[in-house]
C-alpha positions, 0 to 999 in steps of 0.5 A: 171838667178839670185840667190835664194832670201830667206832673206825676206818672200817669196811670196809663204807664202803670200795669194792667192791674193797677189801671183796672183798680184805678178806674174802678176806684174812680167810678165807685167814688163817682157813684158814691158821690151821686148817692151822697148828693141824692141822700143830702137832697132827700134830707133837705126836702124831708126836713124842711131845710130845702125851703129855708135854703131855696127862698133866699137863693131864688132872689139871688140867681147870680150867686147860685149860677156863679157858684154852680159854674165855678164850684166844679172847677174850683173844688176839683182844682184844689183837690188836685193839689192836695197830696193827702188822700184824707184831704182829697176826701174832705174836698170831695165831701165839701164839694158834694155838700156845696152842689147839694145846696146849689141845686136846692132852688132848681129842685124846689121849683121843679118839685113844686110845679112839675112833679116827676120831672126830676126823675125824668131828668135824672134818668136821661142824665144817667143814660147819657153819661153811661153812653158817653163813658162807655164810648170813651172806654171802648174807643180808648181815644184820648179826648184831651184835645177838648180842653181848649174848647171846654175852657172857652165855651165855659167862659162864654157860657158864664158871660152869657149867664151874667149878661142875662141876669144883668140885662134881663134877657132869657137864654132859652131852650137852645142855651140849655141844649148847648150846655148839655152838649158842653157837659157831654164833652166834659164827661168825655174829657174827664173819662179820657183823663181817668184812662190816660192822664191821672196819677194812680193816687188821684182817684178821688180828684178824678172822681170829683171832676167827673161828678162835677161834669155829670152834675152840670149835665143834670142841671141843664137837662132838668132846666130843659125839661122844666122849660118845655111848653 
């Protein structure tokens, strides 16, 4: 999820051709980011690097969860302030690598204990995100009003995660369900921003924000599947 961008002329004010080109560039970059993320994870696991990353991180879940929650906001926030397209690409590449590293402990546990759950979670994530993106595009509704709710819920989620680590209580299934709903709202918000608020030269930043929200949904769908009895 990312803040509304309105300090340059939004793509909504551009011609139909420019809007169409911008939207397709955004989604092409999102797909590219997902494929790059998957390729990095495959390399990590096939090369044995995943185990070397996972073991130390499994002993420091506060670092993992904190980096995961803040990484999406921080990387895309920085990208919005980079005017150079090359610099935006560098930020996107760095963010993909960061996400791939952060996901390693969760994927490592899932692959070791519940074979097949990763594919199931990925499939559900793709179906859910495609449905949400299609809803935003078909209705053409401006979901920028969700920003305040997303900020506050995100902060509450962070407080809950830190509290669970410090005081030893379990967040449980309903927390995962709530965070999946939160991620779904973020996907709607980001898709709406792509259609209404981003300047046409910020397609890299737009794709980064949407990729972050999709990654968030995948994380909690995977967590929910792993916690099933």
